[in-house]
Residue, then its C-alpha position, 0 to 999 in steps of 0.5 A: m652233289n645231290y639235287f632234291i625236288l622240293n615242289e613245283d618251283s623249289f629244289l635243294i642242292s646238297w654237297n657230301e663233303e667235309l664241313g670247312s672253309d673249302l666247301t663254304q667257299k665252293i658253295s658260295f661261288f657256285k651260289h654267285e655263278v646261279e645267280h649270275r647266269f640265271g638273273s631274274l629267272i631265279i627268285e631266291c637262292v639261299q646258302s646253307i652249310n652244305s647246301i643251296l635252296i633254289k626257288v625259281d620263277i616257273n612262268e619263265i623257266s621250269i624246274d627241269q630246265t633249271l636243273k639241266k642247266i645248273k648241272n652243266i655248271k663247271i667250277n675250277p677249284k682255283a676260281y673259288l679258292n682264289r676268290k677275294n672275300k669280305l672279312w668283317e672285324i667284329p667287337v667282342c667283350y668277354d667280361e663276366n657281366f656277359g660270358f656267363d658260361l665261361q667258368n663252366l666251359s673252363n671246367s668242362l674243358s680243362i682249360s682256363k677262361n683266358q685260353i678260351i678267349e684267346l682261342h676264341k678270338s684267334k681264328v678267322y671264321d667262315l660265315l657258313s650260314m644264317g638262320f634260327l632267327p633273322g641275322f643269327l650267324y653260324l661261324g666255323l670252324t672253332d679251334n678243336k680245344l673249344y669243341c663243346e655240346r650245347k647246354n642241357n638246359p637252354s637259356m630263355n633270355i640270351s641278350k642281343g649280340s651274345i657270342g656262343l659256342a657249340l660243337n665246332q661252331t661259334c654263333i652271334y645272337p641278333r636279338k634277345s631269344p631262347g638259346g642253347w649255346n654256351i655264351i662266352g661274351n657280347s658284341p654291341i653292334n647291330f646284326f640285323d636291321i629290318n629297315s635297311k636295304n640289306p637287313c644283315f651286313a654279311t652274307p655266307g661266304d664272308k669271313i669274320k674276325f673277332y676282336e676284344i674290347s673292354f666293358s667300357e668300350h662296349q657300353n660306348i659302342k652300344n650307345k651308338p650302335k653302328i655296322p662294323t667295317y670290313k676289308i678284302s681278304 
C-alpha cells in the first residue's frame, strides 16, 4: 500500500496489485473498516479500481493522526474473501437496434456476435469503480476473448443504458453522452436518480450479472423503469 497526501484534508491509498476480484473485495472491505472505525471523522471515502481517496474532518482529526491509525489496520484475507456481497441482476437487450458495434467487434475479434453475447453474459462482474459520469459503472474483468481497444473515433451520442466493452472491462452508461467504448447492448433500467437518497443503487465491491431480454421486453421495462433486484452471494 502506498500513501499520498493530496492536500490539507485528503489523501490517497493505492495498492500495487493485479486487478481482479480479490483486489476489489480487499479495497471494498478496507473502505468499510475505515468508515466503521472513524465514523464522522471521515467526510468522504471514495473507492476506485486500485485506490481509495479519503477526506477527513480536520477540525476533529489531522491527516497525520488519521494516517497513523489507518496504517495500523490489519486485514485477514479470510475476512474479505468470505464477505457476502450484493449481486445485482441487470437486464440487457443485445438487439441490433442497440448493439451498434457488435458486427465490428465480431470482425476484429474473429468470433460471432452470438459468441460475444454469450461470453458477455456468462460472467459475474465486480463493480470496480464509478466515475466519468454520475452512476457510470466500470465492471470487470471480462473474458479474455472479449479484450478490445476503445474505438478510434468516439461516438458523440451514446444512449442512456448502453452496455460497452473496452480493454478487459465492460461498462454501463447511466445517461446519454459521448464515449469511446464498443456498444453491444442496452439496459432499460435507471442507473442514477439524483432525487434518491442513494442516487446509484450499487456501490464498488458489489457484483453484477447480466441477463438477456428481448426487444419487446426492453420496451416494456423502459416504459416503467425500476431499480434491479439483488441477492446476497
